[in-house]
N, C-alpha and C positions, 0 to 999 in steps of 0.2 A: 166529358161525351163520353161516355168508351167507344171504344173501335171489334164492337165484336159480329163473329159470321154470321151472313145469311145459316139459314142450318141446310144447304144442300148444302153453302160451302165446306159446311165443318162436315158433312159424311163427304166429302170429298176425301176431306185429308184424312182422314182414314186410313184408306187406302193407302195414299201415295206416301203416311210414314210408315204403314209396315211393307211395303213396295222396296223405302230406303233400304229397312230392318236389316227385309232379307238381304238385300242387295250387301251392307257392311258383312255379313258374319258371313252370303258368302266370299265374297271378297276374299276374306280375314283365310279362311276358310283353305282357299285353292292359293293364296301363298304362304303356308305355311302348307300346303301339300307338294309344288313347287320345289319349298329350301328342302324336305325331307327326300327329295326326289333328288337330289341335288345332292344331299350329304348322303344318300346312297349306290350315286353316282359314283364320288370319289372317295368314299371306302372298297368298292368292288377294285378304282386306281389304284387307290394303296395297295386292295389286298396284292394286285400283280405284280405291286413295283417292289415289295415284299417278299414275292414269290422268284419275284428281275432276282435280286439282293442275292434271296441262297440264293440263289443257284451258282453263279455269279462270284460268293465267297464257295459254295465248294469246285468249284472248278476252276480258279482264280491261283487253287493254292493257301487259301488266305488260313484256312486250321491248319494246316499238317505245324510253322510252328507256331503261334495265336490262338490255340486248342489243344491243355496239354494233352499228354498222352495218342492222341492223334492220329500221327502216325506210326507208335510203338503196336498202335492197338489196328492198324489194318481201318482209317475211319469210323469202327464202332466204339463211339461217344457221343454219350448221352447229347441231346442237342443244346439241353440247361447249360452241359458249360463249355461253350463256342464262344471262341471269340473270346475270353476268360482271360488270359497271356499264359503263361507261362515261365519257370522252375530251372527250364534246362538252359543250362549257359553256350553260346556259340560262340567260343572267343580264340582270336585270334591277334595278330601285329594290332590290329584297331584297342586291344579291349576287350570286355567279354562283355556283351550286350544282351537282354532281355527279351523274348517276345511281350509287348501292350496290349495288355491288359485289354479289346478294347473297345469293350463294351462300358468299361471308365471312361477313357479317351475322349465320346465319342457322344457323351449322356450330358455335357452340358453345352458343348459346338452344335453351332446352327447349321443346319444344310451349305450353303453359302461358305461359310466359316471353313467345313470337310473338305465342298471339291476346289477349294485354293489349300491349302493343307495337302493335302491328297496334290493338285500339278504341282507344287513350287517341296516338297518334302525332300532333303533330302540324309537318307537319316544312313545308320555303321550300317554294316552288314552282317547277317547275310539278305536282311532286309532287298525285294530288287528294287527298289521306288521306280526299276526302267520299264519295268510290267502295272506298272498299275499309272503313269503317268503318262503313257496313251490312253483310257478311256474315256468316253466320251462323258459326257458328261450326265447321260444318263444312266452309266451305269450305274455310275461316281453313288449318285445319288439315289441307285436301287443296296447299294449296298449300306447307303450310311442307315434306311430303313428300316432296311433287316436288320441291322444292328441294335436298331435303338428299340427294335421292333421286341428284342431281346429282354431290354430290361438292366440296369445295372448289377450288374455280379460279377463271385467274383473278388481279386482283391487281384492290387495294385500287385504289378510286372517288381524282382528285384532293381534294383537301382545298377546302372552303368558299371561298369569299373574299370580306370581305366589303366594302358596296356605299363605292369614294373607296379604294378600297383599288390597288394598281399591277393596271392591268387585267393578266387568264390570258393567259397562251399557251394556245397550241390551239385550236382551231375554237368559234365561240361560234352562240349563238342569238339574237336582239334581241333585247328586250321595246321595245316605249314606253312611255316611263314620263321 
């Protein structure tokens, strides 16, 4: 014996199926819209964080050393060169150091790794690490977001030259000592 619907039940099943399909479609559309709104919201937050990072890089003086020619050109350096390191050496009793290319340095680092590094670093002079450590996590994350937003760029800075080694080539800022 076949299980058949009555003509009345068959007529009622069609609208129920239509409502079920419409509800499913509406659910998918609403879910997509909510996901899009959350993405747009996080992109706005990211843009705000990036702008904050740009501001902090400027006022903290990161470009003074980590951007080639920045100080000599009164800050008039194309932003595409910002934080790409410099071949200007800083020489003193510690040897000769060069400002690292922060864009390459942070490129493969997570935000959490950057914050940990910033909190524990003790690089050679003249890097003012003691000014970086008291920054808030939000400030450090903003600097990270801005630096990463610039993308990879430039070349690695020259390697550290220990005291007493052959005099490094290129321009130097000589500290007394």
